[in-house]
C-alpha positions as CSV (number, residue, x, y, z in Angstrom):
1,M,21.7,14.9,21.6
2,P,21.6,12.7,18.9
3,T,20.8,9.0,18.6
4,E,24.1,7.1,17.5
5,H,23.5,5.2,14.1
6,T,23.7,1.7,15.1
7,P,24.9,0.2,11.7
8,Y,22.6,-2.1,9.6
9,A,23.4,-5.3,8.1
10,A,20.7,-7.3,6.5
11,A,19.6,-10.9,8.0
12,D,21.2,-13.7,5.6
13,D,18.2,-15.7,5.5
14,R,16.3,-12.6,4.4
15,Y,14.8,-14.5,0.8
16,D,14.0,-17.9,2.7
17,Q,11.1,-16.0,5.0
18,L,7.9,-15.3,2.4
19,E,6.9,-16.2,-0.8
20,Y,7.2,-13.4,-3.8
21,A,4.8,-12.7,-6.5
22,R,4.9,-11.8,-10.2
23,V,2.7,-8.9,-11.4
24,G,0.6,-10.0,-13.7
25,R,2.8,-10.4,-17.4
26,S,5.4,-8.4,-16.1
27,G,8.9,-9.3,-15.0
28,L,8.8,-7.8,-11.3
29,K,8.0,-9.5,-8.5
30,L,6.7,-8.8,-5.1
31,P,6.5,-9.7,-1.9
32,R,3.0,-11.3,-1.1
33,I,2.7,-8.2,2.3
34,S,4.4,-5.0,1.2
35,L,5.4,-2.4,3.4
36,G,3.5,1.2,3.0
37,L,4.8,4.2,4.8
38,W,1.7,6.3,4.6
39,N,1.0,7.0,8.2
40,N,4.0,6.5,10.5
41,F,6.8,7.9,8.6
42,G,6.1,11.8,9.3
43,D,7.7,14.2,11.5
44,D,5.3,13.1,14.2
45,K,7.1,9.8,14.3
46,P,11.0,9.5,16.0
47,I,13.5,8.3,13.4
48,E,14.6,5.8,15.3
49,T,11.1,4.3,15.9
50,Q,11.2,4.8,11.9
51,R,14.0,3.2,10.8
52,A,13.1,-0.2,12.8
53,I,10.1,-0.7,10.8
54,P,11.6,-1.1,7.7
55,R,14.8,-3.1,9.1
56,R,12.9,-5.7,10.4
57,A,10.8,-5.8,7.1
58,F,13.9,-6.6,5.2
59,D,15.1,-8.9,7.1
60,R,11.7,-11.0,6.9
61,G,11.9,-10.4,3.2
62,V,9.9,-7.6,2.4
63,T,11.4,-5.8,-0.6
64,H,8.9,-3.2,-1.5
65,F,8.7,0.0,0.5
66,D,5.3,2.0,-1.2
67,L,5.1,6.2,-0.8
68,A,3.7,9.0,-2.4
69,N,4.2,12.5,-2.7
70,N,1.9,13.5,0.0
71,Y,2.8,11.1,2.8
72,G,3.6,12.7,6.1
73,P,2.9,14.4,8.0
74,P,3.7,17.3,7.1
75,A,3.4,16.3,3.3
76,G,6.9,14.9,1.2
77,S,8.3,14.4,5.1
78,A,8.1,10.2,4.4
79,E,9.3,10.4,1.6
80,S,12.5,12.7,3.3
81,N,12.4,10.6,6.0
82,F,12.4,7.1,4.1
83,G,15.7,8.6,2.1
84,R,17.7,9.2,5.3
85,I,17.1,5.8,5.9
86,L,17.9,4.5,2.8
87,A,20.7,6.1,2.4
88,E,22.2,5.6,5.9
89,D,20.7,1.6,6.2
90,F,19.7,0.2,2.8
91,L,22.1,2.0,-0.1
92,P,24.1,-1.5,-0.3
93,Y,20.6,-3.3,-1.2
94,R,18.8,-0.7,-3.8
95,D,19.3,-3.1,-6.3
96,E,17.2,-6.0,-4.2
97,L,14.5,-3.0,-3.3
98,V,11.2,-2.0,-4.6
99,I,10.6,1.4,-4.1
100,S,7.2,3.3,-5.5
101,S,6.2,6.6,-5.2
102,K,2.6,8.4,-6.1
103,A,1.3,11.4,-7.0
104,G,-2.5,13.1,-7.5
105,Y,-3.0,14.0,-4.0
106,F,-2.7,17.8,-2.9
107,M,0.9,19.1,-2.6
108,W,1.1,22.8,-3.1
109,E,-0.9,26.0,-3.9
110,G,-2.0,26.8,-7.4
111,P,-3.5,24.9,-10.4
112,Y,-0.7,22.9,-10.9
113,G,-0.4,21.3,-7.0
114,E,-2.7,18.3,-7.6
115,W,-4.6,15.7,-9.7
116,G,-2.8,14.2,-13.3
117,S,-1.8,17.3,-15.3
118,R,1.4,16.7,-17.0
119,K,3.5,19.4,-15.4
120,Y,2.2,18.7,-11.7
121,L,3.0,14.5,-12.2
122,L,6.2,15.2,-13.7
123,N,7.3,18.0,-11.5
124,S,6.1,16.0,-8.5
125,L,8.0,12.5,-9.7
126,D,11.7,14.9,-10.1
127,A,10.5,16.5,-5.9
128,S,10.3,12.8,-5.0
129,L,12.9,11.9,-6.5
130,S,15.4,14.6,-4.7
131,R,13.3,13.9,-1.1
132,L,14.3,10.1,-1.4
133,G,17.8,11.1,-2.9
134,L,17.2,8.7,-5.9
135,D,17.8,9.1,-9.4
136,H,14.4,6.6,-10.4
137,V,11.9,5.0,-8.7
138,D,10.9,1.3,-9.5
139,I,7.2,2.2,-9.4
140,F,5.2,5.4,-10.1
141,Y,1.5,5.8,-9.7
142,S,-0.8,8.2,-11.0
143,H,-2.8,8.1,-7.5
144,R,-6.5,9.1,-8.7
145,P,-8.3,10.3,-11.9
146,D,-8.1,13.4,-12.6
147,P,-12.0,14.5,-13.8
148,D,-10.7,17.3,-15.5
149,T,-7.7,16.4,-17.1
150,P,-8.0,14.2,-20.6
151,L,-6.6,10.8,-19.6
152,E,-4.5,11.1,-22.4
153,E,-2.3,13.2,-20.9
154,T,-1.9,11.7,-17.8
155,M,-1.0,8.4,-19.1
156,G,1.3,10.3,-21.1
157,A,3.2,11.7,-18.7
158,L,3.8,8.1,-17.0
159,A,5.4,7.3,-20.3
160,T,7.5,10.1,-19.8
161,A,8.8,8.9,-16.6
162,V,9.7,5.8,-18.0
163,T,11.3,6.7,-21.2
164,S,13.1,9.4,-19.2
165,G,14.6,7.1,-16.9
166,K,12.4,7.9,-13.9
167,A,10.4,5.2,-12.7
168,L,11.0,1.7,-14.3
169,Y,7.2,0.5,-14.1
170,V,3.9,2.9,-13.8
171,G,0.7,2.1,-11.9
172,I,-2.6,3.8,-11.4
173,S,-4.6,4.1,-8.1
174,N,-8.2,4.3,-7.4
175,Y,-9.1,4.0,-10.7
176,D,-12.3,1.9,-11.7
177,A,-12.3,-0.9,-13.7
178,D,-13.6,1.5,-16.6
179,Q,-11.2,3.9,-16.1
180,T,-8.7,1.2,-15.7
181,R,-9.4,-0.4,-18.9
182,E,-8.9,3.5,-20.7
183,A,-5.7,3.9,-19.2
184,H,-4.4,0.2,-20.3
185,R,-5.4,1.2,-24.3
186,I,-3.8,4.4,-23.8
187,L,-0.6,3.5,-22.3
188,G,-0.4,0.5,-24.9
189,E,-1.0,2.6,-27.9
190,L,2.8,5.0,-26.4
191,G,4.2,1.4,-26.0
192,I,4.6,1.6,-22.3
193,P,2.9,-1.4,-20.0
194,L,0.6,-0.6,-17.6
195,V,1.6,-3.2,-14.9
196,I,-0.1,-2.2,-12.0
197,H,-3.1,-1.2,-9.9
198,Q,-3.3,0.0,-6.4
199,P,-7.1,0.0,-4.9
200,R,-8.2,-0.1,-1.8
201,Y,-10.0,-3.1,-0.8
202,N,-11.2,-5.1,2.2
203,M,-14.0,-6.9,4.0
204,F,-15.6,-3.8,4.7
205,D,-14.6,-1.9,1.3
206,R,-15.7,-4.3,-1.8
207,R,-15.7,-1.7,-4.4
208,M,-12.8,-4.1,-6.0
209,E,-15.5,-6.5,-6.7
210,D,-17.6,-4.3,-9.0
211,G,-15.7,-5.1,-12.3
212,L,-12.0,-4.6,-11.3
213,L,-11.1,-7.8,-10.5
214,D,-12.3,-8.7,-13.7
215,A,-10.4,-5.7,-15.3
216,L,-7.4,-7.0,-14.0
217,A,-8.1,-10.5,-15.0
218,D,-8.9,-9.4,-18.2
219,L,-5.9,-7.5,-19.0
220,E,-3.3,-9.5,-17.1
221,L,-2.6,-6.7,-14.6
222,G,-1.0,-7.5,-11.0
223,S,-2.5,-5.5,-8.1
224,I,-1.4,-4.1,-4.5
225,V,-4.3,-3.6,-2.2
226,F,-3.8,-0.8,0.4
227,S,-6.1,-0.7,3.7
228,P,-6.6,-4.0,4.0
229,L,-7.4,-4.3,7.1
230,A,-9.5,-1.0,6.9
231,Q,-7.2,1.4,8.9
232,G,-7.3,-1.2,12.2
233,L,-10.8,-1.7,12.1
234,L,-9.9,-5.3,10.8
235,T,-7.9,-6.1,14.1
236,N,-8.4,-6.4,17.6
237,R,-7.6,-3.3,18.3
238,Y,-11.5,-1.9,19.0
239,L,-13.2,-5.2,20.2
240,D,-13.1,-3.9,23.8
241,G,-13.1,-0.2,23.4
242,I,-11.4,2.6,21.7
243,P,-7.8,2.8,22.8
244,A,-6.4,6.6,23.8
245,D,-3.7,6.2,21.1
246,S,-6.0,4.8,18.4
247,R,-6.6,6.2,15.1
248,A,-10.5,6.4,16.1
249,A,-9.5,8.1,19.3
250,E,-7.3,10.7,17.2
251,G,-10.2,11.3,14.7
252,R,-8.1,11.9,12.0
253,W,-8.9,8.9,9.9
254,I,-11.4,6.9,11.9
255,S,-14.5,8.3,13.4
256,S,-15.3,6.9,16.8
257,D,-19.0,6.9,16.1
258,T,-17.3,4.0,13.4
259,I,-17.2,1.5,16.6
260,D,-20.7,1.2,17.1
261,D,-23.1,-2.1,17.5
262,T,-23.5,-3.1,14.5
263,Y,-19.4,-2.8,13.7
264,L,-18.6,-4.6,16.8
265,G,-21.1,-7.3,15.6
266,H,-19.5,-7.9,12.9
267,A,-15.5,-7.7,14.0
268,R,-15.9,-9.9,17.2
269,A,-18.0,-12.6,14.8
270,L,-15.0,-12.2,12.2
271,N,-12.4,-12.6,15.2
272,A,-14.2,-15.7,16.2
273,I,-13.8,-17.4,13.0
274,A,-10.2,-16.5,13.1
275,E,-9.3,-17.4,16.4
276,A,-10.7,-20.7,15.5
277,R,-8.3,-20.8,12.7
278,G,-5.3,-20.4,15.4
279,Q,-4.8,-16.9,13.8
280,S,-5.4,-13.0,14.5
281,L,-8.1,-11.0,12.9
282,A,-5.8,-9.0,11.1
283,Q,-3.9,-12.0,9.9
284,M,-6.9,-13.6,8.5
285,S,-8.1,-10.1,6.9
286,L,-4.9,-10.4,5.0
287,L,-5.5,-14.0,3.9
288,W,-8.9,-12.6,2.6
289,V,-7.5,-10.2,0.2
290,L,-4.6,-12.3,-0.9
291,R,-6.9,-15.1,-2.0
292,H,-7.8,-13.4,-4.9
293,P,-5.0,-14.5,-8.2
294,Q,-5.5,-10.7,-9.3
295,V,-4.0,-9.4,-5.8
296,T,-0.3,-10.0,-6.3
297,S,0.2,-8.2,-2.7
298,A,-1.1,-6.6,0.3
299,L,0.2,-3.1,1.6
300,I,0.7,-3.1,5.7
301,G,1.1,-0.2,7.4
302,A,3.1,-0.6,10.8
303,S,3.3,1.7,14.0
304,S,5.5,-1.1,15.3
305,V,7.8,-3.8,15.0
306,R,5.4,-6.0,16.8
307,Q,2.7,-4.7,15.0
308,L,4.9,-5.6,11.4
309,D,5.5,-9.4,12.7
310,D,1.8,-9.9,13.3
311,S,1.1,-9.1,9.7
312,L,3.6,-10.7,8.1
313,D,3.0,-14.2,10.3
314,A,-0.3,-14.2,8.4
315,L,1.7,-16.2,5.8
316,H,1.9,-18.8,7.9
317,G,-1.2,-19.8,8.1
318,D,-3.5,-22.1,5.9
319,A,-5.2,-20.5,2.6
320,L,-9.1,-20.1,3.4
321,T,-11.2,-22.9,3.2
322,D,-14.2,-23.2,1.2
323,D,-16.4,-23.0,4.5
324,E,-14.7,-20.3,6.3
325,I,-14.9,-18.1,3.3
326,A,-18.3,-18.8,4.0
327,A,-18.7,-18.1,6.9
328,I,-16.7,-14.6,6.9
329,E,-19.4,-13.5,3.9
330,P,-22.3,-12.1,6.3
331,H,-19.9,-10.3,8.2
332,A,-17.7,-9.0,5.4
333,V,-20.0,-6.3,4.8
334,H,-19.6,-3.6,2.4
335,G,-19.6,0.3,3.6
336,I,-19.1,-0.3,7.5
337,G,-16.4,2.1,8.6
338,I,-16.4,3.9,5.1
339,R,-16.7,7.9,4.9
């Protein structure tokens, strides 16, 4: 029997909960922590479990919800499920929300089912809007650079997304520093600003520091970093073993081999620094990525309201001191857990 839907009314004090930061030189502002719908909003999760997370997030001031065409499983289902939640819960608040989607990874068979061609990006955007039940997204990203399609074509498709009214802003994800500078130049010549970058960044994946932070500063772009908790490696999830319901046990995104003595030595040392601050390892890890002025927002996932609350509570903590950053440095080792 279907679960009866309980009407939703957002908390009156939602805008007293957290800070918002401007995205580069744009008029767009994002909460310092945003909610990503990558791994917990597919058809393998009950809709009421999914619904509770964005409701709680919005009640606590999170206005940005990030998706992509391939999120699920199966691909597309996160947008469809969130589209249902939007229609049933958030329609009165649509103008308060920033909703983003991306295209670049595999979605359908044939030569136009992934990467960065104009045909793929714009067809995918139409499909995303249909699944979401929207006439536009607030941000549309090229999810990854295409080694075979000219960057001019990919950026031209993003420009069309804006001029057609189907996206308000455009961004890129997983582009390196040189690709970012070139994308910015091409879009600028088309009269469309490149506003935001979405790179992966955390204590165990520090590629963003290899020129990208400098490029963002030079170009006055904002960024929203994904996987700031290294898919759970920068939480207390694995400090005492591998839980049966964890990603490492499942083996889909993290191998159980990752939870080795090297990882545990660094993770336990980082956890001790966090505990001395009165925080969880996850909370300290979020503040570590947010310490850079180029990082507008940290993009978290959550499988429960409790997990969401723990991450959002990071913003109640004091900024990391120079001494704490120095103590973290020997344990923020690039390459741990990366495959």
